[in-house]
C-alpha positions in Angstrom: 20.6 -15.9 28.9 24.0 -17.1 28.1 24.2 -17.3 24.3 28.0 -17.4 24.1 28.0 -20.9 22.6 25.5 -19.9 19.9 26.7 -19.8 16.3 27.6 -16.5 14.8 26.2 -15.9 11.3 25.1 -13.2 8.8 21.5 -12.5 7.6 19.6 -13.3 5.5 19.9 -17.0 6.6 18.0 -20.2 5.8 18.9 -22.9 8.3 17.1 -25.7 6.4 19.2 -25.5 3.2 22.2 -26.8 5.3 20.4 -30.1 5.5 21.1 -32.9 5.8 18.7 -34.4 3.2 16.7 -37.1 4.8 15.0 -39.9 2.9 12.4 -40.0 5.6 11.2 -36.4 4.9 8.7 -35.7 2.2 9.9 -34.8 -1.3 7.1 -32.3 -1.4 9.2 -29.9 0.8 12.6 -30.9 -0.6 13.6 -33.6 2.0 15.2 -30.8 4.0 14.6 -30.1 7.7 12.6 -26.9 7.3 10.1 -27.7 10.1 10.6 -26.9 13.7 11.6 -24.0 16.0 14.7 -21.8 15.6 15.9 -18.8 17.6 18.1 -15.8 16.6 19.6 -13.4 19.1 21.5 -10.1 18.6 23.1 -7.7 21.1 23.2 -4.1 20.0 23.8 -0.7 21.6 21.4 2.2 21.4 23.1 5.6 22.1 21.6 7.9 24.7 21.4 10.6 22.0 18.6 8.5 20.4 16.3 9.2 23.3 13.2 10.9 21.9 13.4 9.1 18.6 11.4 6.1 17.4 13.2 2.9 16.7 11.7 0.2 14.6 12.5 -3.4 13.5 11.6 -4.0 9.9 11.5 -7.6 8.7 11.2 -8.3 5.0 10.2 -11.9 5.6 10.6 -14.5 8.4 9.6 -18.1 8.0 7.3 -18.4 9.9 5.1 -17.5 12.9 7.8 -15.0 13.9 7.7 -13.7 17.5 10.0 -10.9 18.8 11.3 -10.1 22.2 13.5 -7.1 23.3 15.2 -7.2 26.6 13.0 -10.1 27.6 9.7 -8.3 26.8 7.4 -9.5 24.1 7.0 -7.0 21.3 5.0 -8.7 18.6 5.2 -10.9 15.5 3.6 -12.1 12.3 2.6 -15.6 11.2 2.8 -15.4 7.4 6.4 -16.0 6.4 6.2 -14.0 3.2 4.9 -10.7 4.6 7.1 -7.7 5.4 6.2 -6.0 8.6 7.4 -3.4 11.2 7.5 -3.4 15.0 8.1 -0.4 17.3 10.9 -1.3 19.7 11.0 2.1 21.3 9.2 1.3 24.6 11.3 -1.7 25.2 14.8 -0.3 24.6 17.5 0.8 27.1 19.0 4.0 25.7 22.7 4.4 26.4 23.0 0.7 27.2 23.3 -2.8 25.7 20.1 -4.3 24.4 19.2 -7.8 23.1 16.7 -8.8 20.6 15.4 -12.4 20.4 13.4 -13.8 17.5 11.6 -17.1 17.5 10.6 -18.8 14.3 8.3 -21.9 14.1 7.7 -23.8 10.9 4.9 -26.3 11.5 5.3 -29.7 10.0 3.3 -30.2 6.8 2.6 -26.5 6.5 3.8 -26.1 2.9 3.3 -27.7 -0.5 6.9 -26.8 -1.6 10.2 -25.9 0.1 9.5 -22.8 2.1 12.9 -22.2 3.7 13.4 -21.4 7.4 14.5 -18.6 9.6 15.3 -14.9 8.9 15.6 -15.6 5.2 15.0 -12.1 4.0 16.6 -8.9 5.1 16.1 -7.3 8.5 16.5 -3.6 9.3 16.8 -1.3 12.3 15.1 2.0 11.4 15.4 5.2 13.4 13.0 8.1 12.9 11.6 11.2 14.6 8.2 11.1 16.2 6.6 13.1 13.3 7.2 11.1 10.2 6.0 9.5 7.0 4.5 6.2 8.0 5.9 2.9 6.7 5.2 2.6 3.0 3.5 6.0 3.4 4.0 7.4 -0.1 2.1 6.4 -3.2 3.3 7.7 -6.6 1.0 7.6 -9.6 1.2 9.2 -13.1 -2.5 9.8 -14.1 -1.6 11.7 -17.3 1.4 11.1 -19.6 2.2 13.0 -22.8 5.5 13.4 -24.6 5.8 16.9 -23.2 5.1 16.1 -19.5 3.9 13.6 -17.0 1.5 14.6 -14.2 3.0 12.9 -11.1 0.7 12.6 -8.0 2.4 11.8 -4.7 0.1 10.7 -1.9 1.7 11.1 1.5 0.6 9.5 4.8 2.0 11.1 8.0 1.8 10.0 11.6 2.5 12.0 14.8 3.8 10.3 17.9 5.3 13.3 19.6 2.5 13.9 22.0 2.2 17.5 20.7 0.3 19.2 17.9 2.4 19.3 14.7 2.4 21.9 12.0 4.4 20.7 9.1 5.2 21.3 5.4 5.5 18.5 2.9 7.5 19.0 -0.2 8.3 16.4 -3.0 11.1 16.6 -5.6 11.7 14.4 -8.6 15.2 13.3 -9.7 16.2 11.0 -12.5 18.1 7.8 -11.8 20.8 6.4 -14.0 21.1 2.7 -15.1 22.8 1.8 -11.8 20.1 3.5 -9.7 22.1 6.6 -8.8 20.7 10.1 -8.9 21.8 12.0 -12.0 21.5 15.8 -12.0 19.4 18.3 -10.1 15.7 18.1 -9.3 13.5 17.9 -12.4 10.3 19.0 -10.7 9.3 20.3 -7.2 5.9 20.6 -5.6 4.6 23.6 -3.7 4.8 23.0 0.1 1.7 21.4 1.4 1.1 22.6 4.9 -0.8 20.5 7.4 -1.5 20.6 11.1 -2.6 17.5 12.9 -3.2 16.4 16.5 -0.9 14.0 18.3 -1.4 10.3 17.9 -3.3 10.9 14.6 -2.4 9.9 11.1 -3.3 12.4 8.4 -5.6 11.5 5.5 -4.0 10.8 2.1 -3.0 14.1 0.6 -3.2 14.7 -3.1 -1.7 18.2 -3.0 1.8 17.1 -3.9 1.2 17.3 -7.6 4.2 17.7 -9.9 4.7 18.2 -13.6 7.7 16.2 -14.9 8.9 17.6 -18.3 9.7 15.4 -21.2 9.4 12.1 -19.2 11.5 9.1 -20.1 9.1 6.1 -20.1 9.6 2.9 -18.2 9.5 0.2 -20.9 10.8 -3.3 -21.4 13.7 -2.2 -23.6 14.4 1.1 -21.6 13.3 0.8 -18.0 13.9 4.4 -17.0 13.4 5.2 -13.3 13.0 8.2 -11.2 12.9 8.9 -7.5 10.6 11.2 -5.5 12.3 12.7 -2.4 9.6 13.7 0.1 10.6 15.9 2.9 8.6 16.8 6.1 9.7 20.0 7.7 8.7 22.2 10.6 10.0 25.8 11.1 12.9 25.1 8.8 13.8 21.8 10.6 13.9 18.5 8.6 11.7 16.0 10.5 11.7 13.2 8.0 12.8 12.4 4.4 11.9 9.3 2.3 12.8 8.3 -1.2 10.3 6.5 -3.4 11.4 5.0 -6.7 8.9 5.0 -9.5 8.6 4.8 -13.3 6.5 6.7 -15.7 4.4 4.2 -17.7 0.8 3.5 -18.7 -0.8 0.0 -18.6 -4.1 -1.1 -20.0 -5.9 -4.4 -20.3 -8.2 -4.8 -23.3 -10.4 -7.8 -23.7 -9.9 -7.7 -27.5 -6.3 -6.4 -27.8 -4.7 -7.9 -24.7 -2.1 -6.1 -22.6 -0.9 -2.6 -23.6 2.2 -1.0 -22.2 2.6 2.7 -23.0 -0.1 2.2 -25.6 1.8 -0.6 -27.4 0.6 -4.2 -27.5 2.8 -6.6 -25.5 2.2 -10.3 -25.4 3.0 -11.7 -22.0 5.9 -14.2 -22.3 6.0 -15.2 -18.7 7.2 -17.8 -16.3 6.3 -18.7 -12.8 9.1 -18.6 -10.2 9.2 -19.9 -6.7 11.2 -18.0 -4.2 14.1 -20.4 -3.5 17.5 -19.9 -5.1 18.3 -23.5 -5.6 21.4 -24.6 -3.8 21.5 -21.3 -1.9 18.0 -22.0 -0.4 15.5 -19.3 0.4 18.0 -16.8 1.8 17.8 -13.6 -0.3 20.8 -12.8 -2.4 20.5 -10.1 -5.0 23.1 -11.5 -7.4 21.5 -14.9 -7.4 18.1 -13.5 -8.2 19.7 -11.3 -10.9 21.3 -14.4 -12.5 17.9 -16.1 -12.6 16.3 -13.1 -14.3 19.2 -12.8 -16.8 18.8 -16.4 -17.8 15.1 -15.9 -18.2 15.6 -12.7 -20.3 18.0 -14.6 -22.6 15.1 -17.1 -23.3 12.7 -14.2 -24.2 10.8 -13.8 -20.9 9.3 -10.4 -20.3 7.2 -11.2 -17.3 7.4 -13.1 -14.0 4.6 -14.5 -11.9 5.8 -14.8 -8.3 4.3 -18.0 -7.1 2.5 -18.3 -4.9 3.4 -15.6 -2.4 4.7 -12.1 -2.1 8.3 -11.8 -3.3 11.3 -10.3 -1.6 11.4 -6.5 -2.2 14.8 -7.0 -3.9 13.2 -9.1 -6.6 10.9 -6.3 -7.6 13.7 -3.8 -7.5 15.6 -6.0 -10.0 12.5 -6.3 -12.2 12.2 -2.5 -12.2 15.8 -2.0 -13.3 15.8 -4.9 -15.8 12.5 -4.1 -17.5 10.5 -7.2 -16.5 6.8 -7.2 -15.8 5.4 -8.8 -12.6 2.2 -10.5 -11.6 2.3 -10.1 -7.8 0.6 -12.9 -6.0 -0.5 -12.9 -2.3 -1.9 -16.3 -1.3 -1.9 -20.0 -2.3 -5.0 -20.7 -0.2 -7.7 -18.8 1.6 -10.0 -20.1 4.3 -10.0 -23.6 2.9 -6.4 -24.9 2.9 -4.5 -27.4 0.8 -2.6 -29.0 3.7 -5.0 -31.0 5.8 -5.4 -34.5 7.2 -6.1 -36.8 4.3 -8.5 -38.9 6.4 -11.0 -36.0 6.5 -13.2 -34.7 3.8 -12.0 -31.4 2.5 -15.2 -29.5 3.1 -15.6 -30.7 6.7 -16.2 -27.5 8.7 -14.2 -29.1 11.6 -11.1 -29.7 9.6 -7.7 -28.5 10.9 -5.5 -26.9 8.3 -1.7 -26.8 8.5 -1.0 -24.0 5.9 -2.0 -20.4 5.6 -5.7 -21.3 6.0 -5.0 -21.8 9.7 -4.6 -18.0 10.1 -6.4 -16.7 7.1 -9.5 -15.3 8.9 -7.5 -13.3 11.4 -4.7 -12.1 9.1 -5.7 -11.9 5.4 -6.6 -8.2 5.5 -3.4 -7.2 7.2 -1.3 -9.4 4.9 -3.0 -8.2 1.7 -2.8 -4.5 2.7 0.9 -4.9 3.6 1.6 -6.5 0.2 -0.1 -3.8 -1.8 1.3 -0.9 0.2 4.8 -2.2 0.0 4.8 -2.9 -3.7 2.5 -0.4 -5.4 5.3 2.0 -6.4 7.1 -0.6 -8.5 6.5 0.1 -12.2 7.2 -3.6 -12.9 4.1 -4.7 -11.0 1.2 -4.7 -13.5 -1.5 -6.8 -11.6 -2.4 -8.2 -8.2 -3.3 -11.9 -7.9 -5.4 -12.6 -4.8 -5.0 -16.3 -5.0 -3.8 -19.5 -6.7 -6.1 -22.4 -7.4 -8.1 -21.6 -4.3 -10.5 -24.2 -3.1 -13.3 -21.6 -2.8 -13.5 -21.5 -6.6 -15.4 -24.8 -6.4 -18.1 -23.5 -4.0 -21.1 -21.5 -4.9 -20.4 -18.7 -2.5 -16.7 -18.5 -3.2 -17.1 -15.4 -5.3 -18.1 -13.5 -2.1 -14.7 -14.0 -0.5 -13.0 -13.2 -3.8 -15.0 -9.9 -4.0 -13.9 -9.0 -0.5 -10.2 -9.6 -1.2 -10.3 -7.8 -4.5 -12.0 -4.9 -2.7 -9.2 -4.6 -0.2 -6.7 -4.4 -3.0 -8.7 -1.7 -4.8 -8.9 0.3 -1.6 -5.1 0.4 -1.6 -4.4 0.7 -5.4 -6.8 1.7 -8.1 -4.1 1.8 -10.8 -3.7 -1.9 -11.4 -6.3 -4.7 -12.0 -6.9 -7.7 -9.8 -6.8 -11.3 -10.9 -6.8 -14.9 -9.6 -5.4 -18.1 -11.0 -8.3 -20.5 -11.7 -7.8 -24.2 -12.4 -11.5 -24.9 -12.8 -13.1 -24.0 -16.1 -16.5 -23.4 -14.4 -15.0 -20.3 -12.7 -15.4 -18.4 -15.9 -19.1 -18.8 -15.8 -20.1 -19.2 -12.2 -19.9 -15.6 -11.2 -16.5 -16.0 -9.7 -15.1 -14.2 -12.7 -16.9 -11.0 -11.9 -15.0 -10.6 -8.6 -11.7 -9.8 -10.4 -10.7 -7.6 -13.3 -8.7 -10.2 -15.2 -9.3 -14.0 -15.5 -6.2 -16.2 -15.4 -6.7 -19.9 -16.3 -4.3 -22.6 -15.1 -4.0 -25.5 -17.7 -7.4 -24.5 -19.2 -6.2 -23.2 -22.6 -9.2 -24.9 -24.2 -11.3 -22.3 -22.4 -9.9 -19.2 -23.9 -12.3 -19.0 -26.8 -15.5 -20.0 -25.0 -14.7 -17.8 -22.1 -14.1 -14.8 -24.4 -17.4 -15.5 -26.1 -19.3 -15.7 -22.8 -17.4 -12.8 -21.2 -16.4 -10.4 -23.9 -15.7 -7.6 -21.5 -13.1 -9.5 -19.3 -9.5 -9.9 -20.5 -8.2 -13.5 -20.2 -4.7 -15.1 -20.1 -2.9 -18.2 -19.1 -1.8 -17.7 -15.5 -0.2 -21.1 -15.3 0.6 -23.2 -18.4 2.2 -26.3 -19.8 3.9 -27.8 -16.7 6.2 -30.1 -18.7 8.4 -32.5 -16.9 12.0 -33.3 -17.8 15.5 -34.0 -16.4 18.3 -32.2 -18.2 20.2 -34.6 -20.5 18.1 -37.7 -19.8 16.4 -39.4 -22.9 14.3 -42.5 -22.8 13.0 -44.8 -25.5 10.5 -45.3 -27.1 9.6 -41.6 -27.5 5.9 -41.4 -26.8 3.6 -39.2 -24.8 2.6 -42.1 -22.6 3.6 -41.1 -19.0 5.3 -44.4 -18.1 7.5 -44.3 -21.3 9.2 -41.1 -20.3 10.0 -42.0 -16.6 12.9 -44.2 -15.6 15.1 -44.2 -12.4 13.3 -41.3 -11.0 14.2 -39.1 -13.9 12.0 -37.8 -16.7 12.9 -37.8 -20.4 14.1 -34.5 -22.0 12.3 -35.3 -25.3 9.7 -32.9 -23.9 6.7 -35.1 -24.3 6.0 -36.0 -20.7 3.3 -34.3 -18.5 0.7 -35.4 -16.0 -2.8 -35.9 -17.2 -4.0 -32.4 -16.1 -1.1 -30.5 -17.7 -0.4 -29.5 -21.3 2.4 -29.8 -23.7 3.9 -26.4 -24.6 2.7 -26.9 -28.2 -0.9 -27.2 -27.1 -0.6 -23.9 -25.3 1.1 -22.2 -28.2 -1.6 -23.3 -30.6 -4.4 -22.1 -28.2 -2.8 -18.7 -27.8 -2.3 -18.4 -31.6 -6.0 -19.1 -32.1 -6.9 -16.6 -29.4 -5.1 -13.4 -30.3 -7.0 -11.5 -27.7 -5.4 -13.5 -24.9 -2.8 -11.5 -23.0 -0.2 -14.4 -23.1 1.0 -17.0 -20.6 3.0 -17.8 -17.5 4.7 -21.2 -17.9 5.1 -23.5 -14.9 8.0 -23.0 -14.2 11.1 -21.0 -15.3 13.5 -22.8 -12.9 13.3 -26.1 -11.1 12.7 -25.5 -7.5 13.2 -27.4 -4.2 10.3 -29.7 -3.3 7.2 -30.8 -5.2 8.9 -33.5 -7.3 6.0 -34.4 -9.5 5.6 -37.0 -10.9 7.4 -38.8 -8.1 5.0 -37.9 -5.3 1.9 -39.6 -6.4 0.8 -42.8 -8.1 3.1 -45.6 -6.9 2.9 -47.4 -10.3 5.0 -44.6 -11.7 7.7 -45.0 -9.1 8.5 -48.7 -9.8 9.9 -47.9 -13.3 13.6 -48.3 -12.4 16.2 -50.1 -14.4 18.0 -51.9 -11.5 16.1 -55.1 -10.5 17.4 -55.0 -6.9 16.3 -51.4 -6.5 12.9 -52.3 -7.9 12.5 -55.2 -5.5 13.4 -52.8 -2.6 10.7 -50.3 -3.7 8.1 -53.1 -4.0 9.0 -54.2 -0.4 8.6 -50.6 0.8 5.3 -50.2 -0.9 4.0 -53.4 0.8 5.3 -52.5 4.2 4.8 -48.7 4.4 2.1 -48.2 1.9 4.4 -45.7 0.2 7.8 -45.6 -1.5 10.8 -43.6 -0.1 11.2 -41.5 -3.2 14.7 -39.9 -3.6 13.5 -36.9 -5.6 14.1 -33.6 -3.7 13.3 -31.0 -6.3 10.9 -30.4 -9.2 11.1 -31.5 -12.8 8.9 -28.6 -14.1 11.7 -26.1 -14.8 12.7 -24.9 -18.2 16.1 -24.5 -16.5 17.3 -26.9 -13.9 18.0 -26.2 -10.2 21.7 -25.3 -10.9 20.7 -22.8 -13.7 21.6 -25.0 -16.7 19.1 -24.8 -19.5 17.1 -27.9 -20.5 16.2 -28.6 -24.1 12.9 -26.9 -23.6 14.6 -23.6 -23.0 15.3 -23.5 -26.8 11.7 -24.4 -27.7 10.5 -21.3 -25.8 13.4 -19.2 -27.1 12.5 -20.0 -30.7 8.9 -18.8 -30.0 9.7 -15.8 -27.8 12.7 -14.5 -29.6 11.8 -15.0 -33.3 14.5 -12.5 -34.5 17.3 -14.4 -32.6 19.0 -16.8 -35.0 19.2 -20.2 -33.3 18.9 -23.9 -33.8 19.1 -26.6 -31.1 19.4 -30.4 -31.6 18.3 -33.1 -29.2 19.2 -35.6 -28.0 22.9 -35.8 -27.6 24.7 -38.3 -29.9 26.4 -40.7 -27.5 24.4 -43.9 -27.8 26.8 -46.9 -28.3 24.0 -49.3 -27.1 21.7 -48.0 -29.9 23.8 -48.6 -33.0 21.3 -49.6 -35.8 18.3 -48.6 -33.7 15.8 -45.8 -34.5 16.7 -42.7 -32.4 14.4 -39.8 -33.0 15.9 -36.3 -33.5 14.2 -33.0 -32.7 15.3 -29.5 -33.7 14.0 -26.3 -32.1 14.7 -23.3 -34.2 13.5 -19.7 -34.9 13.9 -20.5 -38.6 11.1 -21.5 -40.8 12.9 -24.4 -42.4 15.6 -26.9 -41.1 17.7 -29.4 -42.9 19.3 -32.2 -40.9 22.5 -34.0 -41.8 24.0 -37.2 -40.3 27.6 -37.7 -41.1 27.2 -35.4 -44.1 24.1 -37.1 -45.5 21.0 -35.0 -45.7 18.0 -36.5 -43.8 15.7 -34.0 -45.4 14.7 -30.4 -45.3 11.5 -29.6 -43.4 9.1 -26.8 -43.0 6.8 -26.7 -40.0 3.1 -27.4 -40.7 0.7 -24.8 -39.3 0.0 -25.4 -35.6 3.3 -27.3 -35.0 6.4 -26.0 -33.3 9.1 -28.6 -33.5 11.1 -30.0 -36.4 10.9 -33.8 -36.1 12.9 -36.6 -37.7 11.3 -39.7 -36.2 13.1 -42.5 -38.2 16.8 -41.6 -37.7 18.9 -44.7 -37.3 21.7 -44.1 -34.8 25.3 -44.3 -36.0 28.1 -42.5 -34.2 29.5 -39.4 -35.7 28.0 -35.9 -36.3 24.5 -34.4 -36.5 24.2 -31.0 -38.0 21.1 -28.9 -38.3 21.0 -25.9 -40.8 18.1 -23.5 -40.3 16.7 -21.2 -43.0 14.6 -18.0 -42.8 12.8 -16.9 -45.9 15.1 -19.2 -47.9 18.3 -17.8 -46.5 20.7 -19.6 -44.1 19.7 -18.4 -40.6 21.5 -20.6 -38.0 23.1 -24.0 -37.4 24.2 -26.3 -34.7 26.3 -29.5 -34.6 26.3 -32.3 -32.0 29.0 -35.0 -32.1 29.7 -38.3 -30.6 32.4 -37.5 -28.1 35.4 -39.3 -26.8 35.7 -40.2 -23.1 36.0 -37.4 -20.6 39.7 -36.3 -20.4 39.6 -32.9 -18.7 37.7 -30.5 -16.5 36.7 -27.0 -17.6 35.6 -24.2 -15.3 33.9 -21.1 -16.6 32.6 -18.3 -14.3 29.6 -16.2 -15.2 31.5 -13.2 -13.8 35.1 -12.8 -12.9 35.0 -9.3 -11.5 33.3 -9.2 -8.1 32.6 -6.7 -5.3 34.3 -7.4 -1.9 31.0 -6.9 0.0 30.5 -10.3 1.4 27.4 -10.9 -0.7 28.6 -10.9 -4.4 28.6 -14.3 -6.1 30.3 -15.9 -9.1 28.5 -19.0 -10.5 31.1 -21.2 -12.1 30.0 -23.9 -14.6 32.2 -27.0 -14.3 32.2 -29.1 -17.5 33.5 -32.6 -18.1 35.0 -32.5 -21.6 36.7 -34.7 -24.1 40.0 -34.0 -25.9 38.3 -31.6 -28.3 36.6 -29.6 -25.5 33.1 -31.1 -26.1 30.9 -31.8 -23.2 30.7 -35.5 -22.5 26.9 -35.8 -22.1 26.6 -39.0 -19.9 29.5 -38.4 -17.6 29.0 -38.4 -13.8 32.5 -38.1 -12.4 33.1 -36.8 -8.9 34.8 -33.4 -9.0 36.7 -31.9 -6.0 37.0 -28.1 -5.4 39.6 -26.1 -3.6 39.6 -22.3 -3.2 42.3 -19.9 -2.3 42.1 -16.1 -1.7 39.4 -13.9 -0.1 36.3 -15.9 -1.0 34.3 -19.0 0.1 32.6 -21.9 -1.7 29.0 -21.4 -0.4 27.2 -23.9 -2.6 27.6 -26.7 -5.1 25.0 -28.4 -7.3 24.5 -30.3 -10.5 20.8 -30.1 -11.3 20.1 -33.7 -10.5 16.6 -33.8 -8.8 17.5 -37.1 -7.1 20.8 -36.1 -5.6 21.1 -36.0 -1.8 24.7 -34.7 -1.9 25.1 -31.7 0.4 24.8 -28.2 -1.1 27.5 -27.1 1.3 30.2 -29.6 0.2 33.5 -29.0 -1.6 32.9 -31.7 -4.1 30.1 -32.7 -6.4 29.3 -35.5 -8.8 28.6 -34.1 -12.3 25.2 -34.8 -13.7 25.3 -35.4 -17.4 28.6 -33.6 -17.8 27.9 -30.5 -15.7 28.3 -29.2 -12.1 28.1 -25.8 -10.5 30.2 -24.1 -7.9 29.0 -20.8 -6.2 31.8 -18.6 -4.8 31.1 -15.6 -2.5 33.4 -12.8 -1.7 34.5 -11.8 1.8 33.4 -8.4 3.1 36.2 -5.8 3.0 38.8 -8.3 1.6 39.9 -7.6 -1.9 42.3 -9.8 -4.0 42.6 -12.7 -6.4 40.4 -15.7 -5.8 41.4 -19.0 -7.4 39.2 -22.1 -7.8 40.7 -25.4 -8.7 38.5 -28.3 -10.0 39.9 -31.8 -10.0 38.5 -35.2 -10.9 40.5 -38.5 -10.8 42.1 -39.3 -14.2 41.1 -36.0 -15.8 43.2 -32.9 -16.4 42.2 -30.3 -13.7 40.9 -26.8 -14.3 41.7 -23.5 -12.6 39.4 -20.5 -12.6 40.5 -17.0 -11.5 38.2 -14.3 -10.0 39.0 -10.8 -8.8 37.3 -9.3 -5.7 37.6 -5.5 -5.6 
């Protein structure tokens, strides 16, 4: 096949993020062209010296229904786009010659409830081994006993023999410490006695428990000090090294007590978690370690200590980062089981003849292979503390649903007995129907009122909030009057950032906080969501009455006409409003509400809204302050508006009768009577200049490292002008490329790949990537008409 005209690109790659956005596409999947068929091809040589070796293709994730050919012959594939898998290419290769691999991806239309991404969006590897080897994910490291003096380390090893001959081998494991950068430091700390085994060709050995090591004075993996080790397992025969694998692990104990909650190394830890989808905003679903690291750094600064990967297995790099950064993980496998969530709306959901478009279409054939793959791949990560077998599955509403849950939980237990199973239930009845007995932990989605009755009825089962709050807001947008009535907080396809707007089935954060405070035995919560994500733009994907609340009469008339003609409205929203942080990575006001709760020893005070309201002079404009202090005094232009203490069961300092006048708002927070923190917001002048601030100025010239540059529209004093939406142009010089731009506006259809972006409420984002092997100075220039430009300098080394 002549592929000379095909585009050359690097992996990982997501074709859909390149757009363009289409108003005709559903907002549920981000209005991006994820659906359809795409092909990848690669020519590569295999030296003649590799004859006799086994050569595998390992794919960390391909979206979706991947099918692989080598030299025109079909090898295999995998339907679920989130599962890592391996194919044996050996029988299809031409040794000493050119080879070509072709991979077909097919994303069916309407197959996802959120933006899934497209293509080979996770890393792809070529792996060469001998015929006698450790199988894929064939080591399992556990620490069954831990004392300050030593840790007992058990290394299960699974071997396979494809040599055609009987093999007599010795297996030895050695433990090394890793430093903070993940590099070995020093000699082996422990070594096992050789375990000798002989096995017939084409047979896999049973799990071996003979590689037992004693690690002296172990450094524990903990949140503040996530110490890591590596086990090097060698397979030898008559002095020859046949295979060697490295397995990273941590020494830590976990326990789940129905009365005390979650225990890490014997210490009580409240889960302060968020749910995260797998996309990386403007970068799409294509894996980038620095982009994931930035997300986690922002979450840590808020006080997060745990991540729920929703609602699918994560990229392996995400778990490696959590291991290194000391973040706990709830690892989730499926969003649906046999009964799907994407199905023709004209049919009843429980119709046995229904055709599903999502994972339910392959569940019966693939769930066991998918589930075993997830657990085997991820069970050595110390960050992983529980396995979720499903999210809000339809089976929870059926009387026999517990049987399937029991089967899935059993598969997990066959692969890992060191961690509990759970499922995220959005039906209160699941805590009493028998479904709760299928799993070890019960997670409730938006059912915080059930913590106490569930604990009373099931005192032996730990409980937690697996999905909580689901507040809706747009960064920097404020609507009046300030009420919790849904229609009052939604205008022009934005949602007020006063943090009072939810859908009827969600909860305000305050309600969840109060429920958790009144249920100290609960393990904690996972908020929906840490970041905004592409797709699922609730509330603008449902009731049309909510969609007509626009300020422009002509636009409203157009929407009414669409509703009459199409039976629906072409909604511009392409990303969610749920995030505590927007799609570009800029914190919303809610960020500080959670920071005040989750980092009580961090001095902070945050005022909202901004104070640029020329149209509201003389009108009541409520003010809120989020603070880790126990008292706050608010000043307007130097006049005290009162000093307040939070009543029990409340979590925001509120001044509801503030009459707007331009000038300065200042909040002074106190802790136990002493000044603790303060913040000031001012009425700004017009935007007069552009500021550009990188999150990192020193980069690696590896073709993957990124700098995220915040672009701010500021007045003459350097203050952000909160309602500015100027268009900003970007030019770059030096060995780097602008790979994405964004502004956090969920209604923007501007290309993520452009070199310009309109600011959204004073902010925009530019993402710069280095070029592989090219070092030097990189300079970004940001210009906007009528404003003083900004220059930002980076160094690629």
